[in-house]
Residue, then its C-alpha position, 0 to 999 in steps of 0.5 A: m091772489k093776497k091769500d095763501l092756499n094753506w090759508y083757505f085750508n085752515v079758515i075752510k076747517e075752522f069754520v066745518s069745526e064749528l058747523q059740527k056742532h051746529e047742523d043736527n040733520p043727520y046727512f047732513l053732518a056726514s057730507i060737512t065731516r067728509i069736507s073736512s078730512t077732504i080738506d086735510a087730505a088737499k092740505l097733506l097733499n099741497d104741503y107734501r108738493f102734491d099739488l096735481e093731485s089736489p084739485v081731486m080733493l077740493r071737486i070732492a068737498i065742492e060736491h058736498a058742499a053743492r047737496i048740502g047748500y041745494l037742500k037746505k034752500n030746497p028742503e022740500k027736495f028732500v024728501q023728494f030724494t031720500d034715496m040719498t041716504k042709502v048706500f048707492g042711493k042717487g040725488p040732486q044732478f050735480a050741475v043742479t045743486l050748483e045752479v043756488f051759487e053764483s055764477g063761475s062754479k059751473l066753472i071752477y067745478e070743470l077746471v077740478s074734474a078735468f084733475s080727476h078724469p083723462d083730462a087731457l089739462s091733467l095728462t099734460m101737467s103729469q107727464d112733466n114735474s118742470q112744466e113751465g108754468k104748471t106751478e101757476i096753473l095749479f095754484i089759481i085753479n085750487s086757490v079758486a076751488a079753495a075760495f069758491l068752496l069756503d064761499m059754499l060754506l058762508i052761503t049756506y051758513p049765513h047763520i054762523s060766525k064768520p070765521i073770518s072779517e066782512e073785509e077779508y069777506e070782501e077781499l074774498k069774493a072779490t079775489l074769486f071774481l079775479t081768479i076766475v078771469e085770470s085760469i080763463e087767461v089763461f086756458s087762454e093760449r089754447l086759443p089761434e092768433e087767427l080767430k082771437q078778434v073774431n066771435p066769442e064765443v069761438f072760445a068755447n070751441v078751442f076747448g072740443e066740441k062737445s066741449k064742457i067747459g067752454a058752455p061755463i066759461v062763456e056762462f060766468a062771461s056772460t052773465l057779468n054786465g046780465n047780458v044774454e050773450m057774451d061780453v066780447n070787451l071782458f073777452l077780449k081783456m083778457v086775450k091781450s092780458f094774457d098775450s101781453k104777459n108772454k111777451p118776450d123783454k125788451k132789451 
């Protein structure tokens, strides 16, 4: 990652402040304000080394940004889901709102959601603060989630001047892609050795028989080149990359 996590937080805050000046829909404005407060919370948690809790805040912000993006693209749905403006009202399903964004969005969401539930990923990390590799994994997850949130807002409000240069935006898109791949590399540690050269879709099942994250991983990989099946070469490259990082140095 070329950018520090706080760089993303600061840019998001800057852009959100600008959006608050232009948004005239009360519901969207309220959601934008909530995004602003959750980013403040995520930054505070990160600054005080509660990075294990930051994904929870980022998940909240992503959910709000996803609904705004979906309803902006499908304005007729706003009337359909008027109940969402009431207390305990229901809006469009979150999985549906994510569909207006790029491939990898569901994968990122499932990663941050793991920290909002009694998932083995967050539970394992919470037990040992000195766990090897914990900081790296949390940095990857927090960074890709923050980068994705920024990209969501930029896509939803293309008419608002970007808080970053075009060069930085292109870097953001590249970083977002590469960090998703990097996160998959990290989690490929759970793939049994004997399965690495078999059907790549087995990778999806390593996270549990009814895993929510397995399917998004396959979806992300399969859409990279437009094929309906997972890109085997990409899969093997990810596994190889992870293996090379974890082999002991020869002396």
